[in-house]
C-alpha positions as CSV (number, residue, x, y, z in Angstrom):
1,M,13.3,-32.4,-43.3
2,N,12.6,-35.0,-40.7
3,T,9.2,-36.7,-39.4
4,A,8.2,-36.7,-35.9
5,F,5.3,-37.9,-34.0
6,V,3.9,-35.4,-31.4
7,A,1.5,-36.3,-29.1
8,I,-1.0,-33.1,-28.2
9,G,-3.5,-33.0,-25.7
10,G,-5.2,-31.5,-22.6
11,N,-8.0,-31.7,-19.7
12,L,-8.1,-27.8,-18.5
13,I,-10.0,-24.8,-20.1
14,P,-7.9,-21.7,-19.7
15,D,-9.9,-18.4,-19.3
16,G,-10.4,-17.2,-22.9
17,Y,-11.6,-20.5,-23.9
18,E,-15.0,-22.5,-23.9
19,T,-13.8,-25.8,-25.1
20,L,-10.9,-28.1,-24.9
21,E,-11.0,-28.2,-28.8
22,A,-10.6,-24.7,-29.0
23,V,-7.5,-24.9,-26.9
24,M,-6.2,-27.8,-29.1
25,A,-6.8,-25.7,-32.4
26,D,-4.9,-22.5,-31.2
27,A,-2.2,-24.9,-29.9
28,R,-2.0,-26.7,-33.4
29,E,-1.9,-23.5,-34.9
30,A,1.0,-22.0,-33.2
31,L,2.7,-25.5,-33.9
32,G,2.6,-24.4,-37.5
33,Q,4.3,-21.4,-36.3
34,E,7.3,-23.2,-35.0
35,A,9.1,-24.4,-37.6
36,L,6.5,-27.4,-38.3
37,I,4.6,-28.8,-41.1
38,I,1.7,-31.1,-39.6
39,E,1.2,-33.4,-42.5
40,K,-1.3,-35.6,-40.3
41,C,-3.4,-35.5,-37.3
42,S,-5.2,-38.3,-35.6
43,Q,-8.6,-38.4,-34.7
44,W,-9.1,-36.8,-31.8
45,F,-9.9,-39.4,-28.7
46,E,-11.4,-38.6,-25.2
47,T,-9.3,-40.1,-22.6
48,A,-9.3,-40.9,-19.1
49,P,-6.4,-39.6,-16.8
50,V,-3.1,-42.0,-16.4
51,P,-3.6,-42.9,-13.7
52,I,-7.1,-42.8,-13.2
53,S,-8.2,-40.3,-10.8
54,D,-10.8,-37.4,-10.2
55,Q,-9.6,-35.3,-12.8
56,P,-11.6,-34.4,-15.9
57,W,-11.0,-36.5,-19.2
58,F,-8.2,-35.6,-21.7
59,L,-8.6,-34.6,-25.2
60,N,-5.9,-36.1,-27.1
61,A,-4.5,-36.8,-30.7
62,V,-1.0,-37.6,-32.4
63,M,0.1,-35.5,-35.2
64,Q,3.0,-36.6,-37.7
65,V,5.4,-33.5,-38.6
66,K,8.3,-32.3,-40.7
67,T,10.9,-30.1,-39.2
68,N,14.5,-29.1,-39.8
69,L,14.6,-28.5,-36.2
70,S,16.8,-30.8,-34.2
71,E,15.2,-33.2,-32.0
72,T,16.3,-31.5,-28.5
73,D,15.3,-28.0,-30.0
74,L,11.8,-29.5,-31.3
75,L,11.3,-30.3,-27.6
76,A,12.4,-27.4,-26.7
77,R,9.5,-25.5,-29.2
78,L,7.2,-27.9,-27.5
79,H,7.6,-26.8,-24.3
80,Y,7.5,-23.2,-25.1
81,I,4.2,-23.5,-26.6
82,E,3.1,-25.0,-23.5
83,A,4.8,-22.6,-21.2
84,N,2.3,-20.2,-23.7
85,F,-0.6,-21.4,-23.0
86,G,0.2,-21.5,-19.1
87,R,1.3,-25.2,-18.7
88,V,3.1,-25.4,-15.2
89,R,5.3,-28.3,-14.8
90,N,4.9,-29.2,-11.1
91,I,3.7,-33.1,-10.8
92,R,4.0,-35.9,-12.9
93,N,0.5,-36.8,-14.4
94,E,-1.1,-33.5,-12.9
95,A,-3.9,-31.6,-14.8
96,R,-2.9,-29.7,-17.6
97,I,-4.0,-26.8,-19.9
98,L,-1.6,-28.0,-22.8
99,D,0.5,-31.2,-23.0
100,L,3.2,-31.6,-26.2
101,D,5.0,-34.7,-26.2
102,L,7.8,-35.8,-28.6
103,I,6.9,-39.5,-28.9
104,D,9.3,-40.3,-32.0
105,Y,11.9,-38.4,-34.2
106,Q,13.1,-40.3,-37.4
107,G,13.2,-43.7,-35.1
108,L,16.1,-42.3,-33.2
109,V,17.0,-43.6,-29.9
110,R,18.5,-41.7,-27.6
111,D,18.8,-41.4,-23.3
112,D,20.7,-39.0,-22.4
113,E,19.9,-35.7,-19.9
114,A,18.7,-33.2,-22.6
115,I,15.9,-35.9,-24.3
116,I,14.9,-39.7,-24.3
117,L,13.4,-41.0,-27.3
118,P,11.2,-42.7,-28.2
119,H,9.3,-41.5,-25.1
120,P,9.8,-43.7,-22.4
121,R,6.2,-44.8,-21.8
122,M,4.8,-44.3,-25.0
123,H,4.0,-47.9,-25.3
124,L,1.9,-48.2,-22.3
125,R,-0.3,-45.5,-23.2
126,A,-3.8,-46.1,-25.4
127,F,-3.6,-42.4,-25.6
128,V,-0.8,-42.3,-27.7
129,L,-0.9,-45.9,-29.5
130,L,-4.7,-45.5,-30.9
131,P,-3.9,-41.9,-32.5
132,I,-0.4,-43.6,-33.8
133,Q,-2.4,-46.4,-35.2
134,D,-4.6,-43.9,-36.9
135,I,-2.3,-42.2,-38.8
136,D,0.2,-44.7,-39.1
137,P,-0.8,-48.4,-39.1
138,D,2.9,-49.3,-40.2
139,W,4.7,-47.8,-37.6
140,V,7.5,-50.1,-35.6
141,H,8.7,-48.8,-32.0
142,P,12.4,-48.3,-32.9
143,V,13.6,-50.0,-29.3
144,L,11.1,-52.8,-28.5
145,N,10.8,-53.5,-32.5
146,K,7.0,-54.1,-32.0
147,D,4.3,-53.0,-34.8
148,V,1.7,-50.7,-33.3
149,S,-1.1,-53.3,-33.3
150,T,1.1,-55.4,-31.2
151,L,1.5,-52.8,-28.5
152,I,-2.0,-52.3,-28.7
153,D,-2.5,-55.3,-27.8
154,E,-0.2,-55.7,-25.0
155,M,-1.4,-52.2,-23.4
156,P,-2.1,-52.0,-19.7
157,E,-5.8,-52.7,-18.8
158,G,-7.9,-49.8,-17.6
159,Q,-7.0,-47.1,-20.3
160,D,-10.4,-45.7,-20.9
161,I,-10.6,-44.1,-24.3
162,R,-13.2,-43.4,-26.8
163,P,-13.1,-41.1,-30.3
164,K,-14.5,-37.4,-30.0
165,A,-17.9,-37.8,-31.4
């Protein structure tokens, strides 16, 4: 089985839900039904939108998963689950019900029409790096060859993030 990191988050509550936590719980359950085994999940973080805007804050975490799916099949499954939750991809960085990003897949480096790995902006995002550090403090970026602590130290300023109380 292959190991991957999947970021999960959202900042809109769809009809039928009362909280972001409920949306994320159902999304995690959906992931478990899609040939994924969730081995670890970071604590949840509340994060300001990036770039800064008047959108509601996000609820974010990162999961370490095991799967027999290829990286492209895994990404397709993530997009399928997002769509089932009502995600429509129109504008980058817009508010969304559910965001599932494939952050890392076995340390694979790939950049083609089908997929870019590792995620091209993950090293700039507090809402990815702090959760990764929470579940795998020894993780090293496969392109930059920097550990997660170093990447956190080098992050751009102005990213508000706090553990969910």
